[in-house]
N, CA, C and O atoms as a CHARMM CRD file, in Angstrom:
* protein
*
  240
    1    1 MET  N     94.07800 111.58000 117.12400 PROA 1      0.00000
    2    1 MET  CA    95.04200 111.03400 116.18500 PROA 1      0.00000
    3    1 MET  C     96.37300 110.78300 116.89200 PROA 1      0.00000
    4    1 MET  O     96.84900 111.60500 117.67400 PROA 1      0.00000
    5    2 GLY  N     96.94500 109.64700 116.59800 PROA 2      0.00000
    6    2 GLY  CA    98.22400 109.31100 117.19000 PROA 2      0.00000
    7    2 GLY  C     99.37200 109.72700 116.28700 PROA 2      0.00000
    8    2 GLY  O     99.20600 110.53300 115.37100 PROA 2      0.00000
    9    3 ASN  N    100.51600 109.17000 116.55900 PROA 3      0.00000
   10    3 ASN  CA   101.69800 109.48100 115.76800 PROA 3      0.00000
   11    3 ASN  C    101.90100 108.51500 114.62100 PROA 3      0.00000
   12    3 ASN  O    102.90500 108.60700 113.91400 PROA 3      0.00000
   13    4 TYR  N    100.97600 107.58900 114.41600 PROA 4      0.00000
   14    4 TYR  CA   101.09400 106.63200 113.33400 PROA 4      0.00000
   15    4 TYR  C    100.72700 107.30900 112.01300 PROA 4      0.00000
   16    4 TYR  O     99.70000 107.98000 111.91200 PROA 4      0.00000
   17    5 TYR  N    101.55900 107.12700 111.02900 PROA 5      0.00000
   18    5 TYR  CA   101.31200 107.70000 109.70800 PROA 5      0.00000
   19    5 TYR  C    100.92000 106.60000 108.75000 PROA 5      0.00000
   20    5 TYR  O    101.66600 105.64000 108.56000 PROA 5      0.00000
   21    6 THR  N     99.75700 106.73100 108.14700 PROA 6      0.00000
   22    6 THR  CA    99.28700 105.75200 107.18300 PROA 6      0.00000
   23    6 THR  C    100.04000 105.92600 105.87800 PROA 6      0.00000
   24    6 THR  O    100.09200 107.03200 105.34000 PROA 6      0.00000
   25    7 PRO  N    100.62700 104.85200 105.35700 PROA 7      0.00000
   26    7 PRO  CA   101.31100 104.96100 104.06000 PROA 7      0.00000
   27    7 PRO  C    100.30800 105.35600 102.97300 PROA 7      0.00000
   28    7 PRO  O     99.18600 104.85100 102.93300 PROA 7      0.00000
   29    8 PHE  N    100.72700 106.25700 102.10400 PROA 8      0.00000
   30    8 PHE  CA    99.84400 106.74800 101.04900 PROA 8      0.00000
   31    8 PHE  C    100.68800 107.05300  99.81800 PROA 8      0.00000
   32    8 PHE  O    101.68400 107.77300  99.89500 PROA 8      0.00000
   33    9 SER  N    100.28600 106.50600  98.70500 PROA 9      0.00000
   34    9 SER  CA   101.00600 106.72700  97.46100 PROA 9      0.00000
   35    9 SER  C    100.35900 107.89100  96.71500 PROA 9      0.00000
   36    9 SER  O     99.13400 107.98000  96.63400 PROA 9      0.00000
   37   10 LEU  N    101.17800 108.77300  96.17900 PROA 10     0.00000
   38   10 LEU  CA   100.68300 109.94000  95.45600 PROA 10     0.00000
   39   10 LEU  C    101.41900 110.04300  94.13300 PROA 10     0.00000
   40   10 LEU  O    102.64900 110.04400  94.09800 PROA 10     0.00000
   41   11 ARG  N    100.67500 110.13000  93.06000 PROA 11     0.00000
   42   11 ARG  CA   101.28800 110.26500  91.74900 PROA 11     0.00000
   43   11 ARG  C    101.29500 111.73200  91.33800 PROA 11     0.00000
   44   11 ARG  O    100.24700 112.37600  91.28400 PROA 11     0.00000
   45   12 VAL  N    102.47700 112.24900  91.05200 PROA 12     0.00000
   46   12 VAL  CA   102.62800 113.62600  90.57700 PROA 12     0.00000
   47   12 VAL  C    103.62700 113.61600  89.42600 PROA 12     0.00000
   48   12 VAL  O    104.38100 112.65900  89.24700 PROA 12     0.00000
   49   13 THR  N    103.61900 114.68100  88.66000 PROA 13     0.00000
   50   13 THR  CA   104.57100 114.77200  87.55400 PROA 13     0.00000
   51   13 THR  C    105.98800 114.92700  88.09700 PROA 13     0.00000
   52   13 THR  O    106.19300 115.37300  89.22500 PROA 13     0.00000
   53   14 GLU  N    106.94500 114.55400  87.28300 PROA 14     0.00000
   54   14 GLU  CA   108.34400 114.71500  87.68300 PROA 14     0.00000
   55   14 GLU  C    108.66400 116.18300  87.94500 PROA 14     0.00000
   56   14 GLU  O    109.40800 116.50200  88.87200 PROA 14     0.00000
   57   15 GLU  N    108.10800 117.07100  87.13500 PROA 15     0.00000
   58   15 GLU  CA   108.36500 118.50200  87.30800 PROA 15     0.00000
   59   15 GLU  C    107.83300 119.00000  88.64600 PROA 15     0.00000
   60   15 GLU  O    108.52000 119.73600  89.35400 PROA 15     0.00000
   61   16 LEU  N    106.60300 118.59700  88.99600 PROA 16     0.00000
   62   16 LEU  CA   106.03300 119.02000  90.27100 PROA 16     0.00000
   63   16 LEU  C    106.85100 118.48100  91.43100 PROA 16     0.00000
   64   16 LEU  O    107.12500 119.21200  92.38300 PROA 16     0.00000
   65   17 LEU  N    107.24200 117.22400  91.36900 PROA 17     0.00000
   66   17 LEU  CA   108.05100 116.64800  92.44600 PROA 17     0.00000
   67   17 LEU  C    109.38900 117.36600  92.56900 PROA 17     0.00000
   68   17 LEU  O    109.85700 117.61500  93.68000 PROA 17     0.00000
   69   18 ALA  N    110.00300 117.69700  91.45100 PROA 18     0.00000
   70   18 ALA  CA   111.28200 118.41500  91.48600 PROA 18     0.00000
   71   18 ALA  C    111.11200 119.77500  92.16000 PROA 18     0.00000
   72   18 ALA  O    111.96600 120.18500  92.94600 PROA 18     0.00000
   73   19 LYS  N    110.02600 120.47100  91.86300 PROA 19     0.00000
   74   19 LYS  CA   109.77600 121.76900  92.47100 PROA 19     0.00000
   75   19 LYS  C    109.51900 121.63800  93.97200 PROA 19     0.00000
   76   19 LYS  O    109.98500 122.45700  94.76500 PROA 19     0.00000
   77   20 ILE  N    108.77300 120.59900  94.35200 PROA 20     0.00000
   78   20 ILE  CA   108.52400 120.35900  95.77000 PROA 20     0.00000
   79   20 ILE  C    109.83200 120.09000  96.50200 PROA 20     0.00000
   80   20 ILE  O    110.03100 120.56400  97.62000 PROA 20     0.00000
   81   21 LYS  N    110.71900 119.33200  95.87400 PROA 21     0.00000
   82   21 LYS  CA   112.01300 119.03800  96.49000 PROA 21     0.00000
   83   21 LYS  C    112.84100 120.30400  96.68400 PROA 21     0.00000
   84   21 LYS  O    113.53200 120.43400  97.69500 PROA 21     0.00000
   85   22 VAL  N    112.78500 121.24100  95.73600 PROA 22     0.00000
   86   22 VAL  CA   113.50000 122.51400  95.87800 PROA 22     0.00000
   87   22 VAL  C    112.93600 123.28800  97.06200 PROA 22     0.00000
   88   22 VAL  O    113.68900 123.81200  97.88300 PROA 22     0.00000
   89   23 ILE  N    111.61300 123.36000  97.14800 PROA 23     0.00000
   90   23 ILE  CA   110.97000 124.06300  98.26000 PROA 23     0.00000
   91   23 ILE  C    111.33600 123.39300  99.57800 PROA 23     0.00000
   92   23 ILE  O    111.62400 124.07200 100.56400 PROA 23     0.00000
   93   24 ALA  N    111.32600 122.07200  99.59900 PROA 24     0.00000
   94   24 ALA  CA   111.64000 121.32400 100.81400 PROA 24     0.00000
   95   24 ALA  C    113.05900 121.62600 101.29700 PROA 24     0.00000
   96   24 ALA  O    113.27400 121.83100 102.49100 PROA 24     0.00000
   97   25 VAL  N    114.00900 121.65300 100.39600 PROA 25     0.00000
   98   25 VAL  CA   115.39500 121.95900 100.77200 PROA 25     0.00000
   99   25 VAL  C    115.47400 123.35200 101.37000 PROA 25     0.00000
  100   25 VAL  O    116.14300 123.55800 102.38200 PROA 25     0.00000
  101   26 ARG  N    114.79400 124.30900 100.75000 PROA 26     0.00000
  102   26 ARG  CA   114.81900 125.68300 101.26100 PROA 26     0.00000
  103   26 ARG  C    114.18700 125.78200 102.64500 PROA 26     0.00000
  104   26 ARG  O    114.56700 126.63700 103.44500 PROA 26     0.00000
  105   27 ASN  N    113.22000 124.90700 102.92700 PROA 27     0.00000
  106   27 ASN  CA   112.55000 124.91300 104.22900 PROA 27     0.00000
  107   27 ASN  C    113.13600 123.89600 105.20700 PROA 27     0.00000
  108   27 ASN  O    112.59900 123.68100 106.29300 PROA 27     0.00000
  109   28 LYS  N    114.25200 123.27100 104.80200 PROA 28     0.00000
  110   28 LYS  CA   114.93400 122.28100 105.63800 PROA 28     0.00000
  111   28 LYS  C    114.00000 121.13900 106.04500 PROA 28     0.00000
  112   28 LYS  O    113.96500 120.73100 107.20600 PROA 28     0.00000
  113   29 ARG  N    113.24500 120.63300 105.06700 PROA 29     0.00000
  114   29 ARG  CA   112.34300 119.50500 105.26400 PROA 29     0.00000
  115   29 ARG  C    112.61200 118.45200 104.19500 PROA 29     0.00000
  116   29 ARG  O    113.23400 118.72900 103.16900 PROA 29     0.00000
  117   30 SER  N    112.13700 117.25200 104.45500 PROA 30     0.00000
  118   30 SER  CA   112.13100 116.23400 103.40500 PROA 30     0.00000
  119   30 SER  C    110.98600 116.56900 102.44600 PROA 30     0.00000
  120   30 SER  O    110.09000 117.34100 102.78700 PROA 30     0.00000
  121   31 ALA  N    111.02100 115.99400 101.26900 PROA 31     0.00000
  122   31 ALA  CA   109.92700 116.21200 100.31000 PROA 31     0.00000
  123   31 ALA  C    108.61400 115.71400 100.91100 PROA 31     0.00000
  124   31 ALA  O    107.57500 116.35100 100.73500 PROA 31     0.00000
  125   32 ASN  N    108.65000 114.58700 101.61400 PROA 32     0.00000
  126   32 ASN  CA   107.45200 114.04700 102.24300 PROA 32     0.00000
  127   32 ASN  C    106.87600 115.03000 103.26400 PROA 32     0.00000
  128   32 ASN  O    105.67200 115.29000 103.26700 PROA 32     0.00000
  129   33 LYS  N    107.72900 115.57200 104.12300 PROA 33     0.00000
  130   33 LYS  CA   107.26000 116.51900 105.14000 PROA 33     0.00000
  131   33 LYS  C    106.76800 117.81400 104.50400 PROA 33     0.00000
  132   33 LYS  O    105.84100 118.44200 105.01600 PROA 33     0.00000
  133   34 GLU  N    107.38200 118.21900 103.39200 PROA 34     0.00000
  134   34 GLU  CA   106.93000 119.42800 102.69200 PROA 34     0.00000
  135   34 GLU  C    105.52600 119.22300 102.14700 PROA 34     0.00000
  136   34 GLU  O    104.68600 120.11800 102.24100 PROA 34     0.00000
  137   35 MET  N    105.26400 118.05200 101.58000 PROA 35     0.00000
  138   35 MET  CA   103.92300 117.76100 101.06300 PROA 35     0.00000
  139   35 MET  C    102.91400 117.65900 102.20300 PROA 35     0.00000
  140   35 MET  O    101.77500 118.10700 102.06900 PROA 35     0.00000
  141   36 GLU  N    103.33100 117.07200 103.32300 PROA 36     0.00000
  142   36 GLU  CA   102.45400 116.99300 104.48600 PROA 36     0.00000
  143   36 GLU  C    102.10600 118.40000 104.97400 PROA 36     0.00000
  144   36 GLU  O    100.94800 118.68700 105.27700 PROA 36     0.00000
  145   37 TYR  N    103.10500 119.26600 105.04700 PROA 37     0.00000
  146   37 TYR  CA   102.89300 120.65500 105.47000 PROA 37     0.00000
  147   37 TYR  C    101.92300 121.36100 104.51500 PROA 37     0.00000
  148   37 TYR  O    100.99800 122.04400 104.95500 PROA 37     0.00000
  149   38 ALA  N    102.13900 121.19000 103.21100 PROA 38     0.00000
  150   38 ALA  CA   101.27300 121.84000 102.22200 PROA 38     0.00000
  151   38 ALA  C     99.83100 121.33900 102.34700 PROA 38     0.00000
  152   38 ALA  O     98.89100 122.12700 102.24500 PROA 38     0.00000
  153   39 LEU  N     99.65600 120.05000 102.56500 PROA 39     0.00000
  154   39 LEU  CA    98.31100 119.50500 102.72000 PROA 39     0.00000
  155   39 LEU  C     97.64100 120.01300 103.99400 PROA 39     0.00000
  156   39 LEU  O     96.44300 120.29500 104.00000 PROA 39     0.00000
  157   40 GLU  N     98.41100 120.12600 105.06300 PROA 40     0.00000
  158   40 GLU  CA    97.85500 120.67600 106.30500 PROA 40     0.00000
  159   40 GLU  C     97.37500 122.10900 106.09300 PROA 40     0.00000
  160   40 GLU  O     96.29700 122.47300 106.56100 PROA 40     0.00000
  161   41 ARG  N     98.16000 122.92500 105.39500 PROA 41     0.00000
  162   41 ARG  CA    97.75100 124.30700 105.11800 PROA 41     0.00000
  163   41 ARG  C     96.49400 124.32200 104.23900 PROA 41     0.00000
  164   41 ARG  O     95.60800 125.15300 104.43600 PROA 41     0.00000
  165   42 TYR  N     96.41900 123.41000 103.28100 PROA 42     0.00000
  166   42 TYR  CA    95.25800 123.32400 102.39600 PROA 42     0.00000
  167   42 TYR  C     93.98700 123.01800 103.19800 PROA 42     0.00000
  168   42 TYR  O     92.95100 123.65300 103.00300 PROA 42     0.00000
  169   43 VAL  N     94.08300 122.03700 104.09900 PROA 43     0.00000
  170   43 VAL  CA    92.92500 121.67100 104.92500 PROA 43     0.00000
  171   43 VAL  C     92.54300 122.82700 105.84500 PROA 43     0.00000
  172   43 VAL  O     91.35800 123.11500 106.01100 PROA 43     0.00000
  173   44 GLU  N     93.52600 123.49100 106.44400 PROA 44     0.00000
  174   44 GLU  CA    93.23700 124.63300 107.30500 PROA 44     0.00000
  175   44 GLU  C     92.51000 125.73800 106.54100 PROA 44     0.00000
  176   44 GLU  O     91.55000 126.31600 107.05100 PROA 44     0.00000
  177   45 ALA  N     92.96000 126.03300 105.32400 PROA 45     0.00000
  178   45 ALA  CA    92.31500 127.06500 104.51300 PROA 45     0.00000
  179   45 ALA  C     90.88600 126.65600 104.15900 PROA 45     0.00000
  180   45 ALA  O     89.97800 127.48600 104.18800 PROA 45     0.00000
  181   46 PHE  N     90.68500 125.39100 103.82900 PROA 46     0.00000
  182   46 PHE  CA    89.34000 124.89100 103.52200 PROA 46     0.00000
  183   46 PHE  C     88.42500 125.05500 104.72700 PROA 46     0.00000
  184   46 PHE  O     87.29000 125.51700 104.60500 PROA 46     0.00000
  185   47 GLU  N     88.94000 124.66700 105.90100 PROA 47     0.00000
  186   47 GLU  CA    88.12200 124.75900 107.11200 PROA 47     0.00000
  187   47 GLU  C     87.82700 126.20100 107.49400 PROA 47     0.00000
  188   47 GLU  O     86.76400 126.47900 108.04800 PROA 47     0.00000
  189   48 GLU  N     88.72800 127.11200 107.21400 PROA 48     0.00000
  190   48 GLU  CA    88.45000 128.52600 107.48400 PROA 48     0.00000
  191   48 GLU  C     87.28500 129.02300 106.63400 PROA 48     0.00000
  192   48 GLU  O     86.48200 129.83500 107.09500 PROA 48     0.00000
  193   49 ARG  N     87.19100 128.54300 105.40500 PROA 49     0.00000
  194   49 ARG  CA    86.11400 128.96600 104.50300 PROA 49     0.00000
  195   49 ARG  C     84.80600 128.22800 104.75600 PROA 49     0.00000
  196   49 ARG  O     83.72700 128.80300 104.61600 PROA 49     0.00000
  197   50 HSD  N     84.90200 126.94000 105.13400 PROA 50     0.00000
  198   50 HSD  CA    83.70700 126.08700 105.17100 PROA 50     0.00000
  199   50 HSD  C     83.38500 125.52100 106.54500 PROA 50     0.00000
  200   50 HSD  O     82.38100 124.82200 106.69200 PROA 50     0.00000
  201   51 GLY  N     84.19000 125.79400 107.54100 PROA 51     0.00000
  202   51 GLY  CA    83.96600 125.24200 108.87300 PROA 51     0.00000
  203   51 GLY  C     84.76400 123.95700 109.07300 PROA 51     0.00000
  204   51 GLY  O     85.26500 123.35100 108.12600 PROA 51     0.00000
  205   52 ASP  N     84.86200 123.56800 110.34000 PROA 52     0.00000
  206   52 ASP  CA    85.64000 122.38100 110.68500 PROA 52     0.00000
  207   52 ASP  C     85.09200 121.12800 110.01600 PROA 52     0.00000
  208   52 ASP  O     83.88000 120.96200 109.88000 PROA 52     0.00000
  209   53 ILE  N     85.97600 120.27200 109.61000 PROA 53     0.00000
  210   53 ILE  CA    85.61600 118.97500 109.05000 PROA 53     0.00000
  211   53 ILE  C     85.53100 118.00200 110.21400 PROA 53     0.00000
  212   53 ILE  O     86.51100 117.81000 110.93400 PROA 53     0.00000
  213   54 GLN  N     84.39200 117.39900 110.40100 PROA 54     0.00000
  214   54 GLN  CA    84.19500 116.44100 111.47300 PROA 54     0.00000
  215   54 GLN  C     84.50700 115.03400 110.94900 PROA 54     0.00000
  216   54 GLN  O     83.98600 114.61000 109.91700 PROA 54     0.00000
  217   55 ILE  N     85.35800 114.33200 111.67600 PROA 55     0.00000
  218   55 ILE  CA    85.75700 112.97900 111.29600 PROA 55     0.00000
  219   55 ILE  C     85.24500 112.00500 112.33900 PROA 55     0.00000
  220   55 ILE  O     85.45700 112.19200 113.53700 PROA 55     0.00000
  221   56 ASP  N     84.56200 110.95300 111.87100 PROA 56     0.00000
  222   56 ASP  CA    84.20400 109.88800 112.80100 PROA 56     0.00000
  223   56 ASP  C     84.87800 108.60300 112.32300 PROA 56     0.00000
  224   56 ASP  O     85.53100 108.60000 111.28000 PROA 56     0.00000
  225   57 GLY  N     84.73100 107.55400 113.04500 PROA 57     0.00000
  226   57 GLY  CA    85.40900 106.29600 112.73700 PROA 57     0.00000
  227   57 GLY  C     85.13200 105.77000 111.34000 PROA 57     0.00000
  228   57 GLY  O     85.99300 105.12300 110.74400 PROA 57     0.00000
  229   58 ASP  N     83.92700 106.04000 110.79800 PROA 58     0.00000
  230   58 ASP  CA    83.57600 105.55500 109.47100 PROA 58     0.00000
  231   58 ASP  C     84.28700 106.28300 108.35100 PROA 58     0.00000
  232   58 ASP  O     84.37500 105.77600 107.23300 PROA 58     0.00000
  233   59 ASP  N     84.80800 107.49700 108.64900 PROA 59     0.00000
  234   59 ASP  CA    85.45900 108.30300 107.62900 PROA 59     0.00000
  235   59 ASP  C     86.93100 107.91800 107.42600 PROA 59     0.00000
  236   59 ASP  O     87.54600 108.34100 106.44800 PROA 59     0.00000
  237   60 LEU  N     87.48800 107.13700 108.32000 PROA 60     0.00000
  238   60 LEU  CA    88.90700 106.81000 108.25200 PROA 60     0.00000
  239   60 LEU  C     89.16600 105.60100 107.40000 PROA 60     0.00000
  240   60 LEU  O     90.31700 105.19300 107.24200 PROA 60     0.00000
């Protein structure tokens, strides 16, 4: 994986976004980076329980 970030739209409630923004400020991150961090932790936890997720060109 390179440094290119694929644009992705995510719909969340205003309340959830507001809470994410509070967490992001406390962690000195943007809301986008906070969500990226949370998703990375989610994938890591999934892989710890179920094994590594293998990605090939067709999965992207």
